[in-house]
PDB file of N, H, CA, C and O in Angstrom:
ATOM      1  N   MET A   1      12.819   2.261  -1.939  1.00  0.00           N
ATOM      2  CA  MET A   1      11.733   1.571  -2.565  1.00  0.00           C
ATOM      3  C   MET A   1      10.738   1.098  -1.510  1.00  0.00           C
ATOM      4  O   MET A   1       9.527   1.229  -1.688  1.00  0.00           O
ATOM      5  N   MET A   2      11.241   0.561  -0.438  1.00  0.00           N
ATOM      6  H   MET A   2      12.224   0.454  -0.293  1.00  0.00           H
ATOM      7  CA  MET A   2      10.344   0.069   0.615  1.00  0.00           C
ATOM      8  C   MET A   2       9.598   1.222   1.278  1.00  0.00           C
ATOM      9  O   MET A   2       8.408   1.100   1.572  1.00  0.00           O
ATOM     10  N   THR A   3      10.271   2.321   1.513  1.00  0.00           N
ATOM     11  H   THR A   3      11.237   2.420   1.275  1.00  0.00           H
ATOM     12  CA  THR A   3       9.605   3.468   2.131  1.00  0.00           C
ATOM     13  C   THR A   3       8.460   3.951   1.255  1.00  0.00           C
ATOM     14  O   THR A   3       7.374   4.245   1.753  1.00  0.00           O
ATOM     15  N   GLY A   4       8.698   4.033  -0.030  1.00  0.00           N
ATOM     16  H   GLY A   4       9.580   3.794  -0.434  1.00  0.00           H
ATOM     17  CA  GLY A   4       7.647   4.440  -0.961  1.00  0.00           C
ATOM     18  C   GLY A   4       6.496   3.454  -0.978  1.00  0.00           C
ATOM     19  O   GLY A   4       5.332   3.855  -0.971  1.00  0.00           O
ATOM     20  N   ALA A   5       6.805   2.185  -1.001  1.00  0.00           N
ATOM     21  H   ALA A   5       7.750   1.859  -1.007  1.00  0.00           H
ATOM     22  CA  ALA A   5       5.760   1.153  -1.037  1.00  0.00           C
ATOM     23  C   ALA A   5       4.912   1.178   0.223  1.00  0.00           C
ATOM     24  O   ALA A   5       3.704   0.948   0.165  1.00  0.00           O
ATOM     25  N   LEU A   6       5.530   1.452   1.346  1.00  0.00           N
ATOM     26  H   LEU A   6       6.511   1.639   1.392  1.00  0.00           H
ATOM     27  CA  LEU A   6       4.803   1.426   2.613  1.00  0.00           C
ATOM     28  C   LEU A   6       4.036   2.710   2.889  1.00  0.00           C
ATOM     29  O   LEU A   6       3.021   2.682   3.585  1.00  0.00           O
ATOM     30  N   THR A   7       4.498   3.824   2.360  1.00  0.00           N
ATOM     31  H   THR A   7       5.322   3.847   1.794  1.00  0.00           H
ATOM     32  CA  THR A   7       3.875   5.099   2.716  1.00  0.00           C
ATOM     33  C   THR A   7       3.012   5.723   1.635  1.00  0.00           C
ATOM     34  O   THR A   7       2.183   6.580   1.939  1.00  0.00           O
ATOM     35  N   ALA A   8       3.180   5.320   0.386  1.00  0.00           N
ATOM     36  H   ALA A   8       3.854   4.623   0.140  1.00  0.00           H
ATOM     37  CA  ALA A   8       2.453   5.969  -0.706  1.00  0.00           C
ATOM     38  C   ALA A   8       0.941   5.856  -0.532  1.00  0.00           C
ATOM     39  O   ALA A   8       0.229   6.855  -0.640  1.00  0.00           O
ATOM     40  N   ALA A   9       0.456   4.671  -0.268  1.00  0.00           N
ATOM     41  H   ALA A   9       1.035   3.860  -0.180  1.00  0.00           H
ATOM     42  CA  ALA A   9      -0.996   4.484  -0.130  1.00  0.00           C
ATOM     43  C   ALA A   9      -1.541   5.313   1.021  1.00  0.00           C
ATOM     44  O   ALA A   9      -2.582   5.958   0.891  1.00  0.00           O
ATOM     45  N   GLN A  10      -0.851   5.295   2.128  1.00  0.00           N
ATOM     46  H   GLN A  10      -0.006   4.771   2.233  1.00  0.00           H
ATOM     47  CA  GLN A  10      -1.317   6.036   3.303  1.00  0.00           C
ATOM     48  C   GLN A  10      -1.272   7.546   3.065  1.00  0.00           C
ATOM     49  O   GLN A  10      -2.198   8.263   3.444  1.00  0.00           O
ATOM     50  N   SER A  11      -0.220   8.018   2.453  1.00  0.00           N
ATOM     51  H   SER A  11       0.532   7.436   2.146  1.00  0.00           H
ATOM     52  CA  SER A  11      -0.079   9.461   2.282  1.00  0.00           C
ATOM     53  C   SER A  11      -0.993  10.035   1.204  1.00  0.00           C
ATOM     54  O   SER A  11      -1.247  11.239   1.191  1.00  0.00           O
ATOM     55  N   LEU A  12      -1.487   9.200   0.309  1.00  0.00           N
ATOM     56  H   LEU A  12      -1.281   8.221   0.319  1.00  0.00           H
ATOM     57  CA  LEU A  12      -2.357   9.685  -0.759  1.00  0.00           C
ATOM     58  C   LEU A  12      -3.843   9.479  -0.478  1.00  0.00           C
ATOM     59  O   LEU A  12      -4.682   9.897  -1.275  1.00  0.00           O
ATOM     60  N   MET A  13      -4.177   8.847   0.635  1.00  0.00           N
ATOM     61  H   MET A  13      -3.495   8.508   1.283  1.00  0.00           H
ATOM     62  CA  MET A  13      -5.585   8.563   0.944  1.00  0.00           C
ATOM     63  C   MET A  13      -6.436   9.818   1.006  1.00  0.00           C
ATOM     64  O   MET A  13      -7.566   9.822   0.518  1.00  0.00           O
ATOM     65  N   HIS A  14      -5.916  10.878   1.596  1.00  0.00           N
ATOM     66  H   HIS A  14      -4.998  10.875   1.992  1.00  0.00           H
ATOM     67  CA  HIS A  14      -6.718  12.098   1.713  1.00  0.00           C
ATOM     68  C   HIS A  14      -7.049  12.687   0.345  1.00  0.00           C
ATOM     69  O   HIS A  14      -8.123  13.263   0.164  1.00  0.00           O
ATOM     70  N   LEU A  15      -6.134  12.550  -0.626  1.00  0.00           N
ATOM     71  H   LEU A  15      -5.262  12.082  -0.480  1.00  0.00           H
ATOM     72  CA  LEU A  15      -6.409  13.047  -1.969  1.00  0.00           C
ATOM     73  C   LEU A  15      -7.501  12.226  -2.659  1.00  0.00           C
ATOM     74  O   LEU A  15      -8.380  12.787  -3.314  1.00  0.00           O
ATOM     75  N   VAL A  16      -7.448  10.932  -2.518  1.00  0.00           N
ATOM     76  H   VAL A  16      -6.734  10.477  -1.987  1.00  0.00           H
ATOM     77  CA  VAL A  16      -8.476  10.072  -3.114  1.00  0.00           C
ATOM     78  C   VAL A  16      -9.833  10.404  -2.521  1.00  0.00           C
ATOM     79  O   VAL A  16     -10.829  10.515  -3.236  1.00  0.00           O
ATOM     80  N   ARG A  17      -9.859  10.559  -1.205  1.00  0.00           N
ATOM     81  H   ARG A  17      -9.050  10.469  -0.624  1.00  0.00           H
ATOM     82  CA  ARG A  17     -11.122  10.886  -0.527  1.00  0.00           C
ATOM     83  C   ARG A  17     -11.659  12.243  -0.996  1.00  0.00           C
ATOM     84  O   ARG A  17     -12.857  12.393  -1.236  1.00  0.00           O
ATOM     85  N   LYS A  18     -10.773  13.214  -1.122  1.00  0.00           N
ATOM     86  H   LYS A  18      -9.800  13.092  -0.927  1.00  0.00           H
ATOM     87  CA  LYS A  18     -11.199  14.561  -1.520  1.00  0.00           C
ATOM     88  C   LYS A  18     -11.616  14.629  -2.984  1.00  0.00           C
ATOM     89  O   LYS A  18     -12.623  15.256  -3.310  1.00  0.00           O
ATOM     90  N   LEU A  19     -10.855  13.992  -3.868  1.00  0.00           N
ATOM     91  H   LEU A  19     -10.036  13.482  -3.603  1.00  0.00           H
ATOM     92  CA  LEU A  19     -11.138  14.074  -5.299  1.00  0.00           C
ATOM     93  C   LEU A  19     -12.319  13.215  -5.730  1.00  0.00           C
ATOM     94  O   LEU A  19     -13.123  13.636  -6.562  1.00  0.00           O
ATOM     95  N   TYR A  20     -12.428  12.016  -5.170  1.00  0.00           N
ATOM     96  H   TYR A  20     -11.775  11.674  -4.494  1.00  0.00           H
ATOM     97  CA  TYR A  20     -13.431  11.070  -5.650  1.00  0.00           C
ATOM     98  C   TYR A  20     -14.535  10.778  -4.642  1.00  0.00           C
ATOM     99  O   TYR A  20     -15.506  10.092  -4.960  1.00  0.00           O
ATOM    100  N   ASN A  21     -14.384  11.301  -3.426  1.00  0.00           N
ATOM    101  H   ASN A  21     -13.595  11.859  -3.168  1.00  0.00           H
ATOM    102  CA  ASN A  21     -15.373  11.115  -2.369  1.00  0.00           C
ATOM    103  C   ASN A  21     -15.660   9.637  -2.094  1.00  0.00           C
ATOM    104  O   ASN A  21     -16.813   9.237  -1.934  1.00  0.00           O
ATOM    105  N   VAL A  22     -14.614   8.851  -2.042  1.00  0.00           N
ATOM    106  H   VAL A  22     -13.677   9.176  -2.171  1.00  0.00           H
ATOM    107  CA  VAL A  22     -14.728   7.432  -1.706  1.00  0.00           C
ATOM    108  C   VAL A  22     -13.711   7.095  -0.628  1.00  0.00           C
ATOM    109  O   VAL A  22     -12.686   7.762  -0.488  1.00  0.00           O
ATOM    110  N   ALA A  23     -14.007   6.059   0.123  1.00  0.00           N
ATOM    111  H   ALA A  23     -14.839   5.516   0.010  1.00  0.00           H
ATOM    112  CA  ALA A  23     -13.046   5.557   1.103  1.00  0.00           C
ATOM    113  C   ALA A  23     -11.957   4.814   0.330  1.00  0.00           C
ATOM    114  O   ALA A  23     -12.250   3.824  -0.339  1.00  0.00           O
ATOM    115  N   PRO A  24     -10.716   5.270   0.409  1.00  0.00           N
ATOM    116  CA  PRO A  24      -9.680   4.720  -0.440  1.00  0.00           C
ATOM    117  C   PRO A  24      -9.182   3.332  -0.045  1.00  0.00           C
ATOM    118  O   PRO A  24      -8.621   2.626  -0.883  1.00  0.00           O
ATOM    119  N   MET A  25      -9.373   2.926   1.205  1.00  0.00           N
ATOM    120  H   MET A  25      -9.829   3.499   1.886  1.00  0.00           H
ATOM    121  CA  MET A  25      -8.840   1.625   1.587  1.00  0.00           C
ATOM    122  C   MET A  25      -9.663   1.030   2.719  1.00  0.00           C
ATOM    123  O   MET A  25      -9.807   1.627   3.786  1.00  0.00           O
ATOM    124  N   THR A  26     -10.193  -0.142   2.468  1.00  0.00           N
ATOM    125  H   THR A  26     -10.076  -0.627   1.601  1.00  0.00           H
ATOM    126  CA  THR A  26     -10.919  -0.872   3.503  1.00  0.00           C
ATOM    127  C   THR A  26      -9.899  -1.579   4.393  1.00  0.00           C
ATOM    128  O   THR A  26      -8.733  -1.699   4.015  1.00  0.00           O
ATOM    129  N   PRO A  27     -10.315  -2.045   5.556  1.00  0.00           N
ATOM    130  CA  PRO A  27      -9.379  -2.803   6.393  1.00  0.00           C
ATOM    131  C   PRO A  27      -8.799  -4.029   5.669  1.00  0.00           C
ATOM    132  O   PRO A  27      -7.635  -4.374   5.869  1.00  0.00           O
ATOM    133  N   GLU A  28      -9.598  -4.670   4.844  1.00  0.00           N
ATOM    134  H   GLU A  28     -10.544  -4.390   4.682  1.00  0.00           H
ATOM    135  CA  GLU A  28      -9.104  -5.833   4.096  1.00  0.00           C
ATOM    136  C   GLU A  28      -8.032  -5.419   3.085  1.00  0.00           C
ATOM    137  O   GLU A  28      -7.038  -6.120   2.901  1.00  0.00           O
ATOM    138  N   GLN A  29      -8.243  -4.287   2.441  1.00  0.00           N
ATOM    139  H   GLN A  29      -9.051  -3.717   2.591  1.00  0.00           H
ATOM    140  CA  GLN A  29      -7.254  -3.798   1.483  1.00  0.00           C
ATOM    141  C   GLN A  29      -5.975  -3.372   2.194  1.00  0.00           C
ATOM    142  O   GLN A  29      -4.881  -3.566   1.665  1.00  0.00           O
ATOM    143  N   ALA A  30      -6.097  -2.799   3.377  1.00  0.00           N
ATOM    144  H   ALA A  30      -6.986  -2.641   3.807  1.00  0.00           H
ATOM    145  CA  ALA A  30      -4.915  -2.415   4.154  1.00  0.00           C
ATOM    146  C   ALA A  30      -4.112  -3.654   4.534  1.00  0.00           C
ATOM    147  O   ALA A  30      -2.882  -3.642   4.486  1.00  0.00           O
ATOM    148  N   GLU A  31      -4.804  -4.715   4.909  1.00  0.00           N
ATOM    149  H   GLU A  31      -5.803  -4.725   4.948  1.00  0.00           H
ATOM    150  CA  GLU A  31      -4.128  -5.978   5.249  1.00  0.00           C
ATOM    151  C   GLU A  31      -3.419  -6.545   4.026  1.00  0.00           C
ATOM    152  O   GLU A  31      -2.285  -7.013   4.129  1.00  0.00           O
ATOM    153  N   GLN A  32      -4.071  -6.508   2.877  1.00  0.00           N
ATOM    154  H   GLN A  32      -4.993  -6.129   2.793  1.00  0.00           H
ATOM    155  CA  GLN A  32      -3.459  -6.998   1.647  1.00  0.00           C
ATOM    156  C   GLN A  32      -2.236  -6.158   1.282  1.00  0.00           C
ATOM    157  O   GLN A  32      -1.215  -6.702   0.862  1.00  0.00           O
ATOM    158  N   HIS A  33      -2.332  -4.853   1.436  1.00  0.00           N
ATOM    159  H   HIS A  33      -3.161  -4.411   1.777  1.00  0.00           H
ATOM    160  CA  HIS A  33      -1.197  -3.975   1.151  1.00  0.00           C
ATOM    161  C   HIS A  33      -0.018  -4.316   2.054  1.00  0.00           C
ATOM    162  O   HIS A  33       1.122  -4.376   1.594  1.00  0.00           O
ATOM    163  N   ALA A  34      -0.290  -4.538   3.326  1.00  0.00           N
ATOM    164  H   ALA A  34      -1.216  -4.490   3.699  1.00  0.00           H
ATOM    165  CA  ALA A  34       0.775  -4.900   4.263  1.00  0.00           C
ATOM    166  C   ALA A  34       1.411  -6.234   3.879  1.00  0.00           C
ATOM    167  O   ALA A  34       2.634  -6.370   3.911  1.00  0.00           O
ATOM    168  N   GLU A  35       0.597  -7.206   3.520  1.00  0.00           N
ATOM    169  H   GLU A  35      -0.396  -7.095   3.494  1.00  0.00           H
ATOM    170  CA  GLU A  35       1.120  -8.516   3.122  1.00  0.00           C
ATOM    171  C   GLU A  35       1.983  -8.414   1.867  1.00  0.00           C
ATOM    172  O   GLU A  35       3.032  -9.053   1.785  1.00  0.00           O
ATOM    173  N   LEU A  36       1.554  -7.619   0.894  1.00  0.00           N
ATOM    174  H   LEU A  36       0.702  -7.099   0.961  1.00  0.00           H
ATOM    175  CA  LEU A  36       2.333  -7.443  -0.325  1.00  0.00           C
ATOM    176  C   LEU A  36       3.659  -6.740  -0.041  1.00  0.00           C
ATOM    177  O   LEU A  36       4.685  -7.080  -0.630  1.00  0.00           O
ATOM    178  N   ALA A  37       3.636  -5.766   0.855  1.00  0.00           N
ATOM    179  H   ALA A  37       2.802  -5.489   1.334  1.00  0.00           H
ATOM    180  CA  ALA A  37       4.870  -5.062   1.210  1.00  0.00           C
ATOM    181  C   ALA A  37       5.842  -6.000   1.922  1.00  0.00           C
ATOM    182  O   ALA A  37       7.045  -5.960   1.666  1.00  0.00           O
ATOM    183  N   ILE A  38       5.326  -6.836   2.807  1.00  0.00           N
ATOM    184  H   ILE A  38       4.349  -6.868   3.014  1.00  0.00           H
ATOM    185  CA  ILE A  38       6.175  -7.806   3.505  1.00  0.00           C
ATOM    186  C   ILE A  38       6.758  -8.805   2.518  1.00  0.00           C
ATOM    187  O   ILE A  38       7.937  -9.148   2.599  1.00  0.00           O
ATOM    188  N   ASP A  39       5.931  -9.273   1.583  1.00  0.00           N
ATOM    189  H   ASP A  39       4.973  -8.994   1.517  1.00  0.00           H
ATOM    190  CA  ASP A  39       6.420 -10.198   0.561  1.00  0.00           C
ATOM    191  C   ASP A  39       7.511  -9.545  -0.274  1.00  0.00           C
ATOM    192  O   ASP A  39       8.521 -10.177  -0.583  1.00  0.00           O
ATOM    193  N   MET A  40       7.314  -8.292  -0.636  1.00  0.00           N
ATOM    194  H   MET A  40       6.493  -7.779  -0.385  1.00  0.00           H
ATOM    195  CA  MET A  40       8.321  -7.581  -1.418  1.00  0.00           C
ATOM    196  C   MET A  40       9.613  -7.431  -0.620  1.00  0.00           C
ATOM    197  O   MET A  40      10.704  -7.556  -1.175  1.00  0.00           O
ATOM    198  N   LEU A  41       9.494  -7.166   0.665  1.00  0.00           N
ATOM    199  H   LEU A  41       8.608  -7.064   1.116  1.00  0.00           H
ATOM    200  CA  LEU A  41      10.673  -7.001   1.510  1.00  0.00           C
ATOM    201  C   LEU A  41      11.482  -8.285   1.592  1.00  0.00           C
ATOM    202  O   LEU A  41      12.704  -8.262   1.441  1.00  0.00           O
ATOM    203  N   PHE A  42      10.810  -9.404   1.829  1.00  0.00           N
ATOM    204  H   PHE A  42       9.818  -9.423   1.952  1.00  0.00           H
ATOM    205  CA  PHE A  42      11.529 -10.654   2.051  1.00  0.00           C
ATOM    206  C   PHE A  42      11.798 -11.455   0.785  1.00  0.00           C
ATOM    207  O   PHE A  42      12.773 -12.205   0.734  1.00  0.00           O
ATOM    208  N   ASN A  43      10.968 -11.319  -0.227  1.00  0.00           N
ATOM    209  H   ASN A  43      10.176 -10.710  -0.186  1.00  0.00           H
ATOM    210  CA  ASN A  43      11.116 -12.144  -1.416  1.00  0.00           C
ATOM    211  C   ASN A  43      11.358 -11.364  -2.697  1.00  0.00           C
ATOM    212  O   ASN A  43      11.599 -11.962  -3.746  1.00  0.00           O
ATOM    213  N   GLY A  44      11.299 -10.070  -2.633  1.00  0.00           N
ATOM    214  H   GLY A  44      11.104  -9.584  -1.781  1.00  0.00           H
ATOM    215  CA  GLY A  44      11.382  -9.255  -3.836  1.00  0.00           C
ATOM    216  C   GLY A  44      12.723  -9.299  -4.547  1.00  0.00           C
ATOM    217  O   GLY A  44      12.783  -9.082  -5.757  1.00  0.00           O
ATOM    218  N   MET A  45      13.778  -9.570  -3.835  1.00  0.00           N
ATOM    219  H   MET A  45      13.729  -9.747  -2.852  1.00  0.00           H
ATOM    220  CA  MET A  45      15.089  -9.556  -4.444  1.00  0.00           C
ATOM    221  C   MET A  45      15.600 -10.951  -4.810  1.00  0.00           C
ATOM    222  O   MET A  45      16.713 -11.091  -5.316  1.00  0.00           O
ATOM    223  N   LEU A  46      14.800 -11.967  -4.559  1.00  0.00           N
ATOM    224  H   LEU A  46      13.895 -11.853  -4.148  1.00  0.00           H
ATOM    225  CA  LEU A  46      15.221 -13.330  -4.871  1.00  0.00           C
ATOM    226  C   LEU A  46      15.212 -13.571  -6.371  1.00  0.00           C
ATOM    227  O   LEU A  46      14.332 -13.089  -7.085  1.00  0.00           O
ATOM    228  N   LEU A  47      16.182 -14.308  -6.831  1.00  0.00           N
ATOM    229  H   LEU A  47      16.897 -14.699  -6.251  1.00  0.00           H
ATOM    230  CA  LEU A  47      16.183 -14.715  -8.235  1.00  0.00           C
ATOM    231  C   LEU A  47      15.203 -15.856  -8.386  1.00  0.00           C
ATOM    232  O   LEU A  47      15.187 -16.789  -7.583  1.00  0.00           O
ATOM    233  N   ARG A  48      14.402 -15.777  -9.398  1.00  0.00           N
ATOM    234  H   ARG A  48      14.415 -15.019 -10.050  1.00  0.00           H
ATOM    235  CA  ARG A  48      13.419 -16.847  -9.609  1.00  0.00           C
ATOM    236  C   ARG A  48      13.748 -17.607 -10.865  1.00  0.00           C
ATOM    237  O   ARG A  48      13.040 -18.549 -11.220  1.00  0.00           O
TER     238      ARG A  48
END
């Protein structure tokens, strides 16, 4: 699950760029993606 969460966005960027001709991720979005992945890693399995 973590491997998919960390690599999916990066591995699909070229397809988004090719199909829609847009930059798929700004530096701010990359930072947010990293923060969400870290949160999922450390807090995702906690019972709430």
